[in-house]
N, C-alpha and C positions, 0 to 999 in steps of 0.2 A: 370639404371645400378647399381648393388650393389657396395657399397664402399669397396675398397681394404683395409684390415687392415693395420695399420701403420707399424707394424713389417715386414709384407710381402713387402710393398712398399719400406721400407728402405733396406731390403735384395736385392730386385731387383735392386735398384739404385746402391748399392755397387757392385753387380755383373757386371752391365754395366760399372761402373767406372773402375773396374779392367780389363775388357775386352778392354776398350779404352786404358788403360795404356799399356796393352800387345801389342796393335797395334803400339802405339807410340814407345815403346822400340824396337820392331822388325824393324820398318822403320829406326830408328836412327842407329841401328847396321848395317842395310843393306846399309846405306849411307856412312859408314866409308870407306876411301880410302884404297885400298889394301885388302889382305885377309891373312888367316893363311897359305895358300900355299906359298906365298912369304916369310913369316917368317920362315917356316920350311926349305926351300931350301937355304935361305940367298942369293939369286941372282945367284946361281950356277947351276940352272937347265935350260934345254931347254924348249922351248914353249910347246913341246909335253908332257914333263914330268909335267909341271905345269897344263896343261889341264887334265892330268890323275888324279893328286892329287885333283883338284877341283871337277872332276866328282865323285871320291870315297867319298869325303866329302859332296857331294850334294850342293856344292857352285854354281853350274851352273843351278840348278833347278829354275823355275819361282818363283817369290816372293810369290804368293799365296800358291804354293806347300810347300815351305820352312816354311811358317807361319803355315800351317795346320800340317806339320810334327812336328813342335816344340810344338804345343798345344797338339797333340795326343800322341806324343812319349816321353814326359817327358823331363827332363833336358838334357839327351843325354850324349855324350862322349866329353871330351875336345879335341879340334883339335890339341893342342900342345903336351899335355902329354899322351893322349890316355886313361886317367883314367875317370871313371864315374864322371860327374859334381856334382851329389848329394854328392858323397864321398868327393870331394875337398871342396865344400862349407861347409859341416858338420864339416870338420877339422878346418876351419877358423872361424866358427860361434861362438864357445865358447868364443874366445877372444873378438870379436866385441860385443857379447851379454853382457859380463861382463863389457865392457867399456860403452856401451849404458845404461845399467841399473844403474850402479854406477853414471854416469853423470846425469841421470834423478833424481836419489836420491838426488844429490846435487843441481841440477838446479831448481827443483820444489819448495822446500821451499824457496830458494833464490829468485825465481821469485815473490812469494807471498810477501816476506818481502820488496823487492824493489818496487813493484807496490804499495803496501799499504803505504809505506813511502813516495813515490812520490806523493800520493794523500792526505794523512791524517797526515803526519808528520808536525813538525813546519816549518815555512816558510824558514828559512835558511837551514834546513835539506832537504826540498823538492828541493831547488835549487841544492844542492850538489848531491842528489840522481838522479835527472833528468839528470844532467851532466854526471854522472857515467853511467847511462843507455844508453844515446846516444853514448858516446865514447866507451863503452863496446860492443854495438851492431855493431859498425862500424869497430872494430879492426879485422883484419884477424887472423885466427887461428895460423898462423906461428908467428905473432908478440906476441900473448898471450903465445905461447910455449916458445919463446926466453926469454920473461920477467920472466916466471915462472922458467926456468932453471937458469937464472942469479940470481934470488933472493933465491929461495927455495933450489937450489942445489949448485951452485957455492958460493954464499955468506953465506948461513946459513947451508948448508950441511945436510938438512933434508931428501932429497930423491935423489936416483941416477939419473944422467942426461940421461941415456939410460935405456930403459925398456925391454931389450931382455929377454924373458922368457926362462927358461931351457926347453929343449925338453921333451915333454910329461907331463909337470907339469901344472895343471889347473891354469888359471890366478888368480882366487880368493885366491889361496894359497900364493900369493905374492902381498898383497895390496900396499906395498911400491913401487913396480914397476909400479903399475897402477895409483898412485896418480897424477903424473904430466900430463899424457895423459887425465885422467878423468877431471882434472881442466881445461885443455886446451879446452875440449869439453863443459864443464858445464858452465863456466863463460860467454862466448859469447852467448850461448843458453839462459841463464837466463836473460841477458841484453836485448836480442831481444824479448823474451817472455814478459818481464815486460814492454817494450815499447808498445807492442800491448795490453796488459792486463789492463794497467792503465786507459785507456779511459773507458773501461767497468766498472771498479771499481768506477771511478768518477761519472758515470751515476747512479750507484746503490746507492751510499752514499747520493745522493741528493733526494732520494725518501722519501715520508712522513713516511713510517713505520720505516725507519732507523733513521730519526730525532726523531720520537716518542720513539724509543728504547734509544736514547741518553738522552732524557728528563726523562726517567724512571730510569736513572742512571746505565745502563749496561756498562760494561767495554769495551774499544776498542777491546780487544780480543774476547769477547763474541759477539760483533756486527759483527766482521769479520767472525767468523766461523759459526754463526747462521743465519745471514741475507745476508752478502755480497757474500761469496764464493759459497753458493748454487745457488745464482742468476746469477753468472757468470760461472756456471758449463759448460754450452753449449760451449761458445767460448773458455774457458780454456781447455776443453776436446779435442776440435778440434785442438787447438794450440798444445796440448800435443801430439796428434796423428801425426801431421805434423813434429814436432820436433823429435819424436822417429824415424820416417822413415828417416828423414834427418840424424840422428845420425848413423843409420845402414848403409846408403850409403855414409855418409860424414865423416867417420872416417879415410879416406885415409891420410889426412895431419898429423893427430896425430900419426897414426900407422907408417907412413913413417919416421917422424921425431924422434920418440922414439924407432924404431926398433921392432914394434909389427907386427906379421903375422896374420892379421885379414881380414875381408871381404873387407874393404876399400882398403887395399894394394893389395888384390887379384884382385879387380876391375880395379885398375890402371894398373897392370901388364897384365891383360887379354885384356884391350883396346890396350895397346901398341903392343901386339903380335897378335891382331885381333882374339883372341880366343872367337868367337861369342857366343857359347853355355854358356860359363862361364859368359860373360858380361850380357847376357839375363837373366840368372838365378839370379844373384846378384841383378840386377836392378829390376826384377819382385818381388823378395823377399822384397826389400825396399818398393816398391809400395803396396804390400800386407799388410805390417805392417801399412802403412798410412791408407789404406782402412779399415782395421780391427779396427783401432783406431777411425776413423770417424764413423764407424758403431756403435761401443759401445757408442760414444758420442751421436749419434742421438737417440739411444734407451734409454739411461739413463738420459740424461740431461733434457728432459721435465718433467719427474717425479720428479727430484730434484727441478726443477723450481716451480712446483706446491706446493711441500712441504715447500719451502722457503717462498712462498707467504702467507702461513697461519699465522695468528697472534700468 
């Protein structure tokens, strides 16, 4: 049997993973108690009227029919507002994208610094950094947000405590309004990623070619960027992909606390109103971001690994 090329195998695996994610998302939304018909009528409709609304929305169709309709029919129409789901998601995506990209821009270098310091710093510094990593990864976003508001807004007056963007203004035009929610997302993400990445870095720095580089007098920075980071590219890229997907779907706390209308806040609202097409679209978008990141990691990381292994 001819061997399947690696890119084809990776693409096939990613497609299967995304298909499995769509099944899980659909089953989870189908298991939610109640439906959008109950929300629309607010308990003031007769049983016959509820049955009519459910039939018009397709809520009474068998599960497999609803799943196939979702796959073949696209995002569909919001059951609550009657607007196209793609239009609703596109309106909110700019805010969440700006938050996620800015949070990653802060979290990625901070992750590298924390993980490297936790492994290669002086002994006292390693103890402090490891304590910071563990405590930072364990803190809920709400606690981080409260601390940032207390320090950076109330005490020092650096940023406004509420981040409500003017209507129609792109979020990147007001970086002062994004600072606190970005830090709320970036700090726990960096601590969590550093906690996972420090083990991989500790394994790499014990390898002979790294010790040989130290004996040849290379600086710690050169060793980090030339030998260590390329060798941990695969786990780091996968970790980055998962964190990016988590940021896309997990901005609900930051967006709610700081008054930002993004995908996270939209997801929370859609779940509470049982607006299933919106829930499914936002959740599948987050899953697609994770799968795309994992795909890129699988395709790129082995090449970087081979390049790093060269003397």
